[in-house]
KEGU-892876 format. One record per residue (C-alpha): residue number from 1; residue in one letter; x, y, z. Coordinates in Angstrom, 1 decimal. Layout:
<rs>
NUM	a	X	Y	Z
...
</rs>
This chain:
<rs>
1	m	0.0	0.0	0.0
2	k	1.2	3.5	-0.9
3	v	0.0	6.5	1.2
4	i	0.6	10.2	1.0
5	q	0.0	12.2	4.2
6	i	-0.8	15.8	3.5
7	m	-0.4	18.5	6.1
8	r	-0.7	22.3	6.2
9	r	2.8	22.5	7.7
10	l	5.5	20.3	9.2
11	a	8.2	22.3	11.0
12	f	10.3	20.4	13.6
13	e	11.0	23.8	15.2
14	e	7.3	24.5	15.7
15	w	6.0	21.2	17.0
16	g	2.3	20.6	17.9
17	g	-0.3	17.9	18.3
18	t	-1.0	17.3	14.6
19	e	2.8	17.1	13.9
20	t	3.2	14.6	16.7
21	v	0.4	12.4	15.4
22	v	1.4	12.4	11.7
23	w	5.1	11.9	12.5
24	n	4.6	9.0	14.8
25	l	2.0	7.3	12.6
26	s	4.3	7.7	9.6
27	q	7.0	5.9	11.5
28	q	4.7	3.1	12.5
29	l	3.3	2.7	9.0
30	s	6.9	2.3	7.7
31	k	7.6	-0.4	10.3
32	k	4.5	-2.2	9.0
33	n	5.8	-2.0	5.4
34	i	3.4	0.7	4.3
35	d	5.1	3.0	1.8
36	n	4.2	6.5	3.0
37	q	5.5	10.0	2.7
38	i	4.6	13.4	4.1
39	v	3.7	16.4	2.0
40	a	3.2	19.9	3.4
41	t	3.5	23.6	2.6
42	q	6.7	25.6	3.5
43	a	4.9	27.4	6.3
44	l	7.4	27.9	9.2
45	c	9.9	25.8	7.4
46	e	11.5	26.5	4.0
47	r	13.3	23.2	3.6
48	a	11.8	21.9	0.4
49	g	12.8	18.2	0.8
50	e	14.5	16.0	3.3
51	v	14.5	12.5	4.6
52	v	14.3	12.2	8.4
53	e	14.5	8.7	10.0
54	n	13.7	7.2	6.6
55	i	10.5	9.3	6.2
56	q	10.4	11.3	3.0
57	i	9.2	14.9	3.6
58	r	8.4	17.4	0.8
59	r	7.4	21.0	1.3
60	f	6.0	23.4	-1.3
61	p	5.5	27.1	-1.8
62	y	2.0	28.5	-0.8
63	f	0.1	31.7	-0.6
64	y	-2.9	33.2	1.3
65	p	-5.3	34.8	-1.2
66	h	-5.7	38.1	0.7
67	y	-4.5	41.6	-0.1
68	p	-2.7	43.4	1.4
69	l	-0.9	40.9	3.7
70	d	2.3	41.8	5.5
71	e	4.9	39.3	6.9
72	q	3.6	39.7	10.5
73	q	0.1	38.8	9.4
74	k	1.4	35.9	7.3
75	l	3.4	34.6	10.3
76	a	0.3	34.7	12.5
77	l	-1.6	32.6	9.9
78	d	1.3	30.2	9.6
79	k	1.2	29.6	13.3
80	k	-2.5	29.1	13.6
81	g	-5.6	29.3	11.4
82	g	-4.0	29.7	8.0
83	n	-6.0	28.6	5.0
84	p	-3.5	28.7	2.0
85	y	-3.4	27.5	-1.6
86	s	-0.4	25.6	-3.0
87	w	-0.5	24.8	-6.7
88	s	2.8	23.0	-6.6
89	l	1.7	20.8	-3.8
90	y	-1.4	19.9	-5.8
91	k	0.7	19.1	-8.9
92	y	3.0	16.9	-6.9
93	i	0.4	14.7	-5.3
94	k	-1.5	14.5	-8.6
95	s	1.7	13.2	-10.2
96	q	2.2	10.4	-7.6
97	d	1.1	6.8	-7.9
98	c	-0.5	5.9	-4.6
99	d	-3.5	4.0	-3.2
100	i	-4.9	6.6	-0.9
101	l	-4.4	10.3	0.1
102	h	-4.7	11.1	3.8
103	c	-5.3	14.8	4.4
104	h	-4.6	16.2	7.9
105	t	-5.9	19.7	7.2
106	m	-9.1	21.4	6.1
107	q	-10.4	23.9	3.6
108	r	-8.3	24.9	0.6
109	i	-5.5	22.3	0.9
110	a	-8.2	19.6	1.5
111	n	-10.0	20.7	-1.6
112	l	-6.8	20.4	-3.7
113	v	-6.5	16.9	-2.3
114	r	-10.1	16.2	-3.3
115	i	-9.4	17.4	-6.9
116	a	-6.2	15.4	-7.2
117	a	-7.8	12.2	-5.8
118	r	-10.8	12.5	-8.2
119	s	-8.4	13.1	-11.1
120	n	-6.3	10.0	-10.3
121	k	-9.4	7.9	-9.4
122	i	-8.2	7.1	-5.9
123	p	-9.9	7.6	-2.5
124	y	-9.0	10.3	0.0
125	i	-9.7	10.7	3.7
126	i	-9.6	13.6	6.1
127	s	-8.6	13.6	9.7
128	f	-10.0	16.2	12.2
129	h	-7.2	17.1	14.5
130	g	-8.0	20.6	15.8
131	g	-11.8	20.2	15.8
132	f	-14.1	21.3	13.1
133	f	-17.7	21.3	14.1
134	d	-17.0	22.2	17.8
135	v	-14.6	25.1	17.5
136	p	-16.0	28.0	19.7
137	e	-16.9	31.2	17.8
138	s	-14.6	33.3	20.0
139	e	-11.7	31.1	18.8
140	i	-12.6	31.4	15.2
141	q	-12.8	35.2	15.5
142	e	-9.3	35.3	17.1
143	m	-7.8	33.2	14.3
144	m	-9.3	35.5	11.7
145	k	-7.9	38.7	13.2
146	p	-4.8	38.7	10.9
147	l	-7.1	39.0	7.9
148	e	-9.0	42.1	9.1
149	n	-8.9	44.9	6.5
150	t	-7.8	42.6	3.7
151	f	-9.5	41.7	0.5
152	n	-10.2	38.0	0.0
153	y	-9.7	37.4	-3.7
154	g	-9.6	33.7	-2.9
155	k	-13.4	33.6	-3.0
156	v	-13.3	33.4	-6.8
157	i	-10.8	30.5	-6.7
158	d	-12.9	28.8	-4.0
159	f	-16.0	29.1	-6.2
160	l	-14.3	27.8	-9.3
161	t	-12.7	24.8	-7.5
162	r	-15.9	24.0	-5.5
163	k	-14.0	24.2	-2.2
164	n	-17.0	23.4	0.0
165	r	-17.1	19.8	-1.3
166	f	-14.0	18.6	0.4
167	l	-15.9	17.0	3.2
168	k	-18.9	15.9	1.2
169	d	-16.8	14.1	-1.3
170	a	-14.3	12.5	1.2
171	d	-14.3	8.7	1.1
172	g	-13.7	8.6	4.9
173	i	-13.3	10.8	7.9
174	l	-11.2	10.2	11.0
175	c	-11.9	12.1	14.3
176	v	-9.5	12.3	17.2
177	g	-12.2	13.7	19.5
178	y	-15.2	11.6	20.4
179	n	-17.6	14.5	20.5
180	e	-16.7	15.4	17.0
181	y	-17.0	11.8	15.9
182	e	-20.6	11.7	17.1
183	a	-21.3	15.1	15.3
184	t	-19.7	13.9	12.1
185	r	-21.6	10.6	12.0
186	e	-24.8	12.6	12.5
187	r	-23.8	15.0	9.7
188	f	-22.7	12.2	7.3
189	p	-24.7	9.1	8.2
190	d	-23.8	7.3	4.9
191	k	-20.0	8.0	5.1
192	i	-17.3	5.9	6.6
193	v	-16.5	7.7	9.8
194	e	-14.3	6.4	12.6
195	y	-13.0	7.6	16.0
196	l	-9.3	7.2	16.0
197	p	-7.7	8.7	19.1
198	n	-4.1	9.8	19.3
199	g	-1.3	7.7	20.7
200	v	1.9	8.0	22.7
201	d	5.4	6.6	22.9
202	y	5.1	5.2	26.4
203	d	8.7	4.1	26.8
204	k	10.0	7.6	25.7
205	f	8.6	9.3	28.8
206	q	10.0	6.9	31.4
207	n	13.5	8.1	31.8
208	g	14.0	11.9	31.9
209	d	16.8	13.7	33.8
210	e	15.0	15.7	36.5
211	v	18.2	16.9	38.2
212	s	19.7	18.3	35.0
213	f	16.4	19.8	33.9
214	r	15.8	21.7	37.1
215	k	19.4	22.9	37.1
216	k	19.2	24.1	33.5
217	y	16.1	26.1	34.1
218	k	17.0	27.2	37.6
219	i	14.0	25.6	39.4
220	p	14.9	24.8	43.0
221	k	14.8	21.1	43.9
222	d	12.4	21.7	46.8
223	r	9.7	23.3	44.6
224	e	6.7	21.2	43.5
225	i	6.3	21.7	39.7
226	i	2.9	22.3	38.1
227	l	3.4	21.6	34.4
228	c	1.3	22.7	31.5
229	l	2.7	21.7	28.0
230	s	0.7	23.2	25.1
231	r	0.8	26.1	22.6
232	i	0.9	29.5	24.2
233	d	-2.5	30.5	22.9
234	y	-5.9	31.8	24.1
235	q	-7.4	28.3	23.3
236	k	-5.1	26.8	25.9
237	n	-6.2	29.2	28.7
238	q	-2.9	29.4	30.6
239	l	-4.0	32.6	32.3
240	i	-6.1	30.6	34.7
241	l	-3.0	28.8	35.9
242	l	-1.5	32.2	36.9
243	e	-4.6	32.8	39.0
244	l	-4.0	29.4	40.6
245	l	-0.4	30.1	41.2
246	n	-1.2	33.5	42.7
247	y	-3.6	31.8	45.1
248	l	-1.1	29.1	46.0
249	k	1.7	31.6	46.6
250	n	-0.2	32.7	49.7
251	n	-2.1	29.5	50.7
252	s	0.2	26.7	49.8
253	p	3.7	28.0	49.0
254	g	6.5	26.0	47.5
255	k	4.9	25.6	44.1
256	h	6.5	26.5	40.7
257	l	4.5	26.9	37.5
258	l	6.2	25.6	34.3
259	l	4.6	26.6	30.9
260	i	6.1	25.0	27.8
261	g	5.0	25.4	24.3
262	p	5.4	27.3	21.0
263	i	3.9	30.8	20.9
264	s	1.0	30.8	18.4
265	s	-0.5	34.0	19.7
266	q	1.9	36.8	20.5
267	t	-0.8	38.9	22.1
268	y	-1.8	36.1	24.5
269	y	1.9	35.5	25.4
270	e	2.2	39.2	26.2
271	s	-1.0	38.9	28.4
272	i	0.7	36.1	30.3
273	e	3.9	38.1	30.8
274	n	1.9	41.1	32.1
275	r	-0.1	38.9	34.5
276	i	3.1	37.4	35.9
277	k	4.6	40.8	36.4
278	n	1.4	42.2	38.0
279	y	1.1	39.3	40.4
280	e	4.9	39.3	41.1
281	l	5.3	35.6	40.1
282	e	8.6	35.9	38.3
283	d	10.5	33.8	40.8
284	i	8.0	30.9	40.8
285	c	7.0	30.8	37.1
286	t	9.1	29.6	34.2
287	i	8.1	29.8	30.5
288	i	9.9	27.8	27.8
289	p	8.6	28.9	24.5
290	g	8.7	25.6	22.7
291	l	10.9	22.5	22.6
292	e	11.6	20.4	19.5
293	a	10.0	16.9	19.5
294	d	13.2	15.1	20.2
295	d	14.6	17.5	22.8
296	p	15.5	15.6	26.0
297	d	14.2	18.5	28.0
298	l	10.7	17.5	27.0
299	v	10.9	14.3	28.9
300	g	12.9	16.0	31.7
301	a	10.0	18.4	32.2
302	y	7.5	15.6	32.6
303	q	9.8	13.7	35.0
304	s	10.3	16.8	37.0
305	a	6.6	17.6	37.3
306	d	4.5	16.8	40.4
307	y	1.2	17.8	38.7
308	f	0.0	18.3	35.1
309	i	-2.8	20.7	34.3
310	l	-4.5	21.2	30.9
311	p	-6.9	24.1	31.2
312	s	-8.0	24.4	27.6
313	i	-11.3	26.0	26.7
314	h	-11.5	23.8	23.6
315	e	-9.6	20.6	23.2
316	p	-10.4	17.9	20.6
317	f	-8.2	15.3	22.3
318	g	-5.2	16.3	24.4
319	i	-2.2	14.2	23.5
320	v	-0.2	15.8	26.3
321	v	-2.4	14.0	28.7
322	l	-1.2	10.7	27.3
323	e	2.4	11.9	27.7
324	a	1.8	13.0	31.4
325	w	0.2	9.6	32.1
326	s	3.2	7.8	30.6
327	a	5.5	9.8	32.8
328	g	3.5	9.0	35.9
329	v	2.3	12.6	36.5
330	p	-1.3	13.0	37.9
331	v	-3.5	15.0	35.6
332	i	-6.1	17.8	36.1
333	a	-8.0	18.9	33.0
334	s	-10.9	21.0	32.0
335	r	-14.1	19.2	31.3
336	v	-14.3	20.1	27.5
337	g	-14.3	18.4	24.1
338	g	-12.4	15.1	23.7
339	l	-11.0	15.3	27.2
340	q	-14.3	14.2	28.5
341	q	-14.0	10.9	26.6
342	l	-10.3	10.5	27.3
343	i	-10.3	10.9	31.1
344	n	-12.3	9.1	33.6
345	d	-13.0	11.5	36.5
346	k	-11.4	10.5	39.7
347	e	-10.0	7.3	38.1
348	t	-7.4	8.6	35.6
349	g	-7.6	12.3	36.2
350	l	-9.6	15.1	37.8
351	f	-11.9	17.6	35.9
352	f	-12.6	21.2	36.6
353	d	-14.6	24.0	34.9
354	s	-12.2	25.9	32.6
355	e	-14.0	29.2	33.3
356	s	-13.9	28.9	37.1
357	i	-10.8	29.5	39.1
358	e	-12.7	28.2	42.2
359	s	-13.3	24.9	40.4
360	l	-9.6	24.6	39.6
361	i	-8.5	25.5	43.1
362	d	-10.9	22.8	44.5
363	a	-9.5	20.2	42.1
364	f	-5.9	21.0	42.8
365	e	-6.3	21.0	46.6
366	a	-8.2	17.7	46.4
367	l	-5.3	16.2	44.6
368	e	-2.5	17.9	46.6
369	n	-4.0	16.8	50.0
370	d	-4.6	13.1	49.0
371	t	-1.5	11.1	48.3
372	k	-3.6	7.9	47.9
373	l	-5.6	9.6	45.2
374	q	-2.4	10.7	43.4
375	e	-1.1	7.2	43.3
376	n	-4.4	5.7	42.2
377	l	-4.7	8.2	39.3
378	k	-1.1	7.5	38.2
379	e	-1.5	3.7	38.3
380	n	-4.9	3.7	36.5
381	a	-3.6	6.1	33.9
382	r	-0.5	4.0	33.1
383	k	-2.7	0.9	32.6
384	e	-5.0	2.9	30.3
385	v	-2.2	4.1	28.1
386	k	-0.6	0.7	27.7
387	k	-3.9	-1.0	26.9
388	n	-5.4	1.5	24.4
389	y	-3.0	4.3	23.3
390	t	0.4	3.1	22.1
391	w	1.3	4.2	18.6
392	e	1.5	0.6	17.4
393	i	-2.2	0.0	18.4
394	i	-3.3	3.3	16.8
395	a	-1.3	2.6	13.6
396	q	-2.9	-0.8	13.1
397	k	-6.4	0.7	13.4
398	l	-5.4	3.3	10.8
399	i	-4.2	0.6	8.4
400	d	-7.5	-1.3	8.9
401	f	-9.3	2.0	8.1
402	y	-7.3	2.5	4.9
403	k	-8.1	-1.0	3.7
404	r	-11.8	-0.5	4.5
405	v	-11.9	2.8	2.5
406	i	-10.0	1.4	-0.4
407	d	-12.2	-1.7	-0.7
408	n	-15.3	0.4	-0.4
409	y	-14.0	2.8	-3.2
410	k	-13.4	-0.1	-5.5
411	k	-17.0	-1.4	-5.3
</rs>
């Protein structure tokens, strides 16, 4: 079987959830003798072609059909919410001999995949990684801000290429979030739709160097670390963690907040910096603006952490929860999106209301003051990961899905 994975971007320097999924699945597919390559635009990475760990990666020029658009606006779109065209990407995938196209992005790129697949008479599928039907309106408005006061000449191209058919014509849809899986099945009752959660490299997170990590980032060894690893972005809601830290500073001292993740919203990052300064939290809060996927400090951070909190206001899945579970760190998460399906409350993690600091404080204090609860959460979570969420398990389910779609297309 030959498969092409199509992404909006693949930059090792700007790693995120979708990149983690596609990269790990590609490696597993290769191990299972599936010929697959990754194709993306050159957003955030201008390297046109490279082979990394035997995976062929090709990147192509792209453009946003808006005028005027300066470099700062383009960068903001590259980081989050961008909806580009890439004719050279289209020409490349159309020229390839493969059995199925797997698109990991939406809108215009997905439509180009649709046209190429129909031209070559092969099936294509789409994966929902960042949510599609359940994205809050406030988040959509934030993503569209870089396009304010620009003229969208892409509407003409969209009309001529029938952009809105990319979902309707798809031969299969994969959803990493269970809520979206249910919504997609309802929207497309006659289409092949499956829930395929993300996975994790369990062994990778077992052996981090806590001592070296704390020394490198100047975090005293007697501090209990509260870790949040996610993009610095309004969707991820890190500001509520500063409210928690400010409360703990006076009521349960000895805590240190560690925020790790690439900055996808500069204005939100500045809001975080201002809140830290206003609350005088500089000595008990560390921000690391992104680590590459293979950086040993990533595992060091998990092994150093005493608590992991994911406070997102919208979260299709939450792959970092699997990483925390693998590292043996108890998890607190907001009761939103795919997290509600992933976590069993009081068994593998604790929930809180993402809009309520009181709810977060209650959940944190419940965990902090109950060592038996901490151990139970960690043990149950480890069992859950090893049973259901290794990349090998997820990759085999993906291969079975490919075969089902291909067989159905041939009928």
